[in-house]
N, C-alpha and C positions, 0 to 999 in steps of 0.2 A: 327136593320130589315135589311134581307138578300137580297141582290143581286143575282140571276142566269142567265142575261144575257147573262152572257160570259161562262157561265160554257157548258164545252161537253155534248152534245144532244149525248145517248145511245140510240139503238135499238133491238129491240129480234129478235133471232136467231130462224128462222124455215124453216130448208127444207135445211139446207145450204147455203142462207142467210138472211147477215141482211134486217130488215126492218124495219118500223116504225110500229104501232099498228092503228090497223082500227078508231078507237075515234079520234088520229091526236092529240088525250094531252098527257103533259108529267110534270113530277110531280117533283120538285129537292131535291135533297136528301144535304145537313148540314152535315162539323166538328162538331161535338159536344163539343172539345170542342175551338171553336171562331163560336159560330152560325151563325158568318155576309159573312162565306165562304163556299160559294154551292162547291161538289167535285163530284156535274154534277147532266142533269137531265134524267130522268128515265119513260120509257113507261107506261102510264095510261093503260093499255090493257083490254081490255074486254072479253064476257064469249067467242064468237067469235072466237078470235088467237087464246083460247084456245084448242079451235076446231079443227084451225087451225095443230094447233101443233102437236095436236095428228091427228089431220090425217098425214099428216108428217110421224111421226114417226113410224106409223102404215107401212101405206109402206112401208118404210125401213128395218121391223125388220123381212120379211127371209129373203135378201141376208143378214141381218146382223148376222143372228143367222146359215145362214150356211157355215160363214165363222171360218174357223178351232179358236179353241181358240190359240192356240201359234201364229196363225197371230193378234187377236186380243191384245194379251197381246207384239207385238214385237209395235205396235203403242200408248201402254201408253204408252213403253221404253218408245218414242221420243216424249214424253207429261211428263214425267219425266224429259228425258234432257231440259226440253225450263223450264221448272216451279227453276230448277237452276241456270237456266242461267235470269229469270227473280226475282231470290229470295224478292231481295232490295227493286224488284217496288210495291208485292204481298203484303209485309211487312206493307211500305207505304200508302198502297192503302188501310190495316186492321186499320191502327193505324190512315183515316184522314175519313173514314167514318165512324170506330162503340169506336172508342178509348180509346183502351185498347193499353199500354207503347208497343213504341216501339220493345221490345223485346220481349213481352206477344207476338208480335204478326210477329215477322222471331221467334219463338216456331214455332206459328198455320204451318206455310213456311211447315220446315222442318217434322213436325207431316207430311200435305198431301202428304211430300215431300214419305213418310214412308209411304205410305196407297200405294201407289201409285207403288212403288217396294217390297210391298207385295203380290198385285195383283192384277202386270201385273203377277211376277213367279208363276201365280198361276192358269194364261192359259195354263200350261201344267200338271198342278194337280186336274182339275175338275171330280177326281176321279169316278167310282160307283167301287162293287162290282161282284165277283162271287161269284156264292153259289151251294153248289152241290142240285139236284134236287132227285128228290121222287120217280121218272118216269123216264127209263131206257132210255139211247140216248138222252136226254136230260137237252140241259141247257139253266143254271138258272143266271140270272144278270139286275145290274141293271147302265143306265144311265142318267146322266143328262141333260131337256135341259132348257133353258128359258121361260120365263114369254109371254114374247111381251112387250107393251109397260106398263112401268113405269112410275106415279109422283111418283119425289123429292119434296118434301116438306121442306126447310131448313130454320133453324130458320137463327138470326141478332149477338147475340151473338161469334159465329164462325162461318165468315163467306163463311170460306177456306174449315179450316179440315172435320167439320161437309156434307158439301156438296162431299168431296173430299170422303172422308170413307163410301156416297151414292155411289157416281158417278163410283167406277172404279171396284167396285166390282159387280153394278148393271150390266155393261160393259162387264167383262170382262165374265161374265154367258152369253150371249149375249144376254139381253134385249137392245132396244131403249128406251131415257126416253124423256121427259119433265119435265124441269127443274122452280122450281116457286122460286124461293130467297124470304129471307122475305124484305119486300118495303125497305123496313130504310138500307140492308144491298146491295148493290144490282153492285155496283159498282163492286167491287171485284167478285164476278159471270160472268158477263161480262169478265175476263182480266183469270178470268179461261176456259170462255167456246170462247177465245179469242185460249183458247192452245190448249185446244185441239183438236180446228178445223185446229193451224197449223199441223198437230204432225200424221191432214191428217184422223181422221174421216170421215166417209162417210158421202153424204147430210142425214139432218132426222134422223142419229142417236139420235142424239142429237141435244133436240131443246129449248129456253131458252127465257120464256114473263117473264116480270112483271108486277106486279099491284098491284091492293088490293086482298086479298087472298078470301076476305069472296063471291066476284063473281068466279073467275076463280077456289078458290081449289072447292070450286063446284062443277063448269064444270069437273076440273078430277075427283072429287069423281063420279059426273054421270054417266059421259061415258059409255058405257059398251066398248070400246072397252080399256082400258086401266086394264088391269089382277092389277095389284096387286102400294099399298103406299107404301112410305114410309114418314115414318112426323117424323121430332123433333119440339117440341114446346108446348103449355103449354097441364097442361090437360085437360082444363075444352076445349079445345077445339078438341084436340087427341082423347077426349071420343066419341063424340059429327064426328066424321070422322070414327072412328074405328067400330059402332055403324050403320051409315049407306051404308059404307062400305061390312061391312060380313053381310050387308041383301042384298045384289049383290051378294056374291060369290066372290066381292077381297082378293087376299092375303092379309094383313094389319101388319104394325108395325108401332110402333111408340112409339117413344122415349120421358119422358114425363118430368116430376117440378122432386125437392127434395129437400130435409129438412136437409140435412148429418149433421155428428155427430161426434165430434173427444170425445173420452172419457180417459184423464187423466188419469191410478191411483197410489195410492201414490207413487210406487212405479220408474215411470217410469225417462227420462234421460230427464230431462226439458231442456236437449241447444239441445235435439232436439223437443222436445215437445211443447213449445211456440214459435220458427220460425215455424215451420210446420201447425203449426192450425192460423198465423199470415199470413204465404202465401195464406193458404187455405182458409183463410175469408174476405181478400184483397183481394188478389191477383187477375190485372185482374176484380176490382172492384165489385168483389164481382157478377160478370157477368159471373157464370160459372152451367151448372148444379150438377158440382159437389161444386163448391163451400163449406168452411164448415160455414155453419150462425150457426152450432149452439157447445158446447163446455162443454164437462157433467165433473167435475173435485173432485175426490172424497175429502171426508171432508179434511183430514191428506195435505194435502200436498194441499192447496185451495188456502189459505193464499200468500202461498210465488209464486206457479203459478200466480194471476192478478198481483202480482207488477211489475213479467217480461214480461207478458205479454202487461201491461200497457205502460210502459218503451221503450218495442219494439212498441211495436202499433203510441205511441207519437212521435219515432222518423220517421214515414216514411211518405213524402215524396210527397206533390200531386201534384202537373200539368196538362201541354198540354205531352201528352203522347207520344209527338215527339221529345221530351227532354228524352236524355238516364237517363239522376239524375234520372227523377223520377221514385217514387213505383205507384203513385196511378192515376190516370188518369181517366179524366169524367163519368160518367154514357149515356151510349151511346145517352135517345131524351127525351125532353122534357117530354115527358107518362113515362120513367121509372125516371129522375126526380121528380115527380109528386108523383108517385105511393110509392119511398122510405118513402121519410120529407113522408107521411102519416101513414107509419108504424111506422118511427122514433114517431109520434104523438100518434098513439094507442100504444103501450108503457109501453109509461110517461100516458098515461090516467087508460091504467089495472095496474099500481101499480106497473113495470120492471122499476129499480131505474136505470137511466143514465146513465153510467161511464161515461166515455168519447167519445167523440166528439157526432156526432149527429146535428151539421151545415149546412145550404143551405150555402154553400163562394159563394159571390158575389163582391167582393170588388179587386181594381186591375189586375191582374193577370187570376184573377177568374170569368169576372163581364160582361166575352162575350158565358160560360161556363159553361158545367152543373153539378157543380163540389159539392156533399158533402163528409163529414168530413166523416175518419172511425170510429166504430159506436160501442160502448161495451152494451152493458147492462147485469146487474144485477138482482138478487132477481126475477129471468122466475122461471112461477109458467108456466106445462108442458098443462092445459089450456091454455094460451093466445094464444093471437092471433101469435105474434109476435115470440112464441115457433113453434106457426103447422103450419101455412100456410109461404109459398117461395117470397120473399120477392127480390130479384134479384137486391143485393147492395149488401154494408160495411156493413152489419150488424150484427153483431155478439152477442149470445144468451149467455151465462155462467149459467146452473145449477151448484149446491150442491146435489152428491154420497150419499152415505151408506157408500155399496162397490159393487159391480162388479154387481152385479144380478138387484139394487141400478140404474147404471149405461144402466144398456141396457135391464131396464125398458124404461125409461127414453129414448132411442132412439129406442126401439123401436113403443114407443106413439103416431106414428103420422102416416097422409096413406103414408104417400110415400118413398120408399123402395130403392133408389139408392144408394147413395152411407157413407160407414160409415171407424173409423182407432177409434185402442188402441195406449195408449204411454205404455207401460206393460213390465218386466225384467222380466217377470212368465208366463214361454209356458202352468202352466194351465189356465192360465187367460186370453192369449193367448185363445187357442182353442175350453174355453168354453167360446167367445165372435163368435169366429171366428160359430159356434156350434150353438148358439144363433141367434144368431144380427140378424133382419127383412129386409135385405140386397141385392141387384145383387153384390153387391161390395165389398168386406175387406181388409183394411188394418191393420195389425202390425208396429207399431211404423217413419207410414210416414203420409203425410199427407191424404183431403178426393179423393183431384185432382184426374184424369188421370184414362191415361192406357197406356196398346202397344197397336200398331194394330194388330199383331197377336193374341189377348187371344179377348171375348167379353165380349160389355160394353152393358151396359143396366143394371135392375131394378128393386123391382118388386113393388108387391101393386101398387097404383097410379103413380108410376119411369114410370112406359113401359109397354107395351102387342104386342105380338108377338115375331116372336127368336129375341135373337139375333144380334147387330150390330158389326162386327169385326170380324178378327178371322174365322174361315172354317164357325160358326153359319151366316156370316157372306156374304159369298154364300150362302148357303145354302136359306136363305128369295127368293132370285133370283131366284131362279131352282126350279123346275120340277124335282120331282125322278119317274123314268118310270122304273119298272118292270119287265124284258124281257122272255120269254119263247120259244125256240126252240126247239122243236120236230125232229129230225136227224136217222129218226129208220124207215127201209122198210116199214112197213103195218102198222094198225093200232092197238090200245093198251088201255085198261084199264082204265080212267082217277078218279081220284077223287069225290065222290058221297057226299063230303063234305061241299062245296064251288058251 
C-alpha cells in the first residue's frame, strides 16, 4: 500500500506561474522498484487547465516569435548549463519514477544535453535560400517562420530525452508550447520546466500541465489556437489524433510503435552480435521504441548464437535501478507488468518455446516492485502475436532464417518499420539489407537502438507519420517555409500567366 501523505505536491506551470489545477485534485506516482514509495503528487488537470495553458501560449506567441533566433539560442545555452549542474538529480528522478537503471538514466540526461546544445546552435542556422527569379529585377528567396502554439505530448519511457528533443527545436523555431507529459512520469517533466524557467524563458512561452491524456489531449487536438501537435506514444492513439488533427488542418508529427529486428548472418562476428542483441532486447528493461524484440538468425549459426545468447542473458542482474550493479530494472508500472505477463502467456499458448525466463519475480527484494525475468522465445512463427505486436518489455522472440532474403522477409513482415540491424561481414549482404529493409533507421553490426541528435529519427508504416524528429528535419516540422518575391523594378512588367 502506498502512502502519499508526506510526498511533495507539484503544480502546473501556466503563463510563467506555478499553480494548482482547477480540479483541486492530485494523483500519486510511485517508484516502480518500491511501490510503497511515492515520488510525488501531481495535478489532475481538467480541460479548462489545458485551455488556460493554450491561452497563455497564444498570448506569448507574437513576442517570442519576434525575438531573434540567436537570442532564443542563448536561453537554451543557459538551460544547457543548468542541466549540467542538475544532471545527477535528473538521472535519479528518471530512475525513481520510470525505473530504468541509473546508468541508462544518466545516459538519457547526456542525450538531452546533446540535443539542447545542437538545437541552440541552430539558432544561427535557420537558413532559407535565395534563387534566381525568371523575372528581371526580382529577388526570390525563402524564410522560416514559426507555427505559433504547439502541443507536445510525450511518453513515459524516456521522460527527459523525448520531451527535450521536441522542446528544443520547437522553441528555437520560435513557437510557444503547451507540454503534456505522460501521467506516469511527471516528476522529470517538472524538473525540466524548472530548468527552462531558470534559464529565462519569458512567461507563457512554455506551459506545462499534468493529468489524464483522454481529456487534456483531446482539448489540445481540438483547440483552434493550437497549430501543430508533436506526439510520441502508441500507434493506436497516434493514429487517432493524426486523423482528427489533420481534419482540423493542424500540422501533425507522430512517432509511434516498433517491432525491431536484429538479423544475424552466418558470417556475423558473434562477439559483437550477441552483446548487441542482449543490450537491445533487455537494456532499459526492453522499454524503448527501438528495443530489439526480434532476433532473426541464419540457420548455420543458430545453435552457437542461441547458446551464447542464453549464457549472456542468464548473467544479467535484476534489481532496483538505483543500484549501479543491476542490468535489468523493474517495468515502469503495474499496467506494463500485466501487459508483459499477458504476452508471455500468449506466446506459450500460441506454441512458441519459452526457452528462458518468463517469470514474475515477487519474492525478497522483488516483492515491492514490477519485476519480470528477461524472457526468450524460440520456434516463433511470423504470424504469432508475439512476433507482430509491440510488447514493450524484456521479451525477445527468435526466428530461424534460411538466408538473407528469408531474413529480410521476416524483418519486413510486420506493420511497424522503425529500426532494425544486421550483423554480417559481407558488404554485399549489408547493402542488400539497407536497400530492402522496411525501416526508417538501419544499423550494420550495431544494435537497433537509438541514434544521434543531428540525424533524423523516425520510422515507416505504423511506426510514424509526419516529418522526422531530430536533425534538420526536426526544425522543418516546427516551422513553415514562406517564399518571398520582391520586384524592385521602376515600372510594370509582364507577369507569368501559368499560375
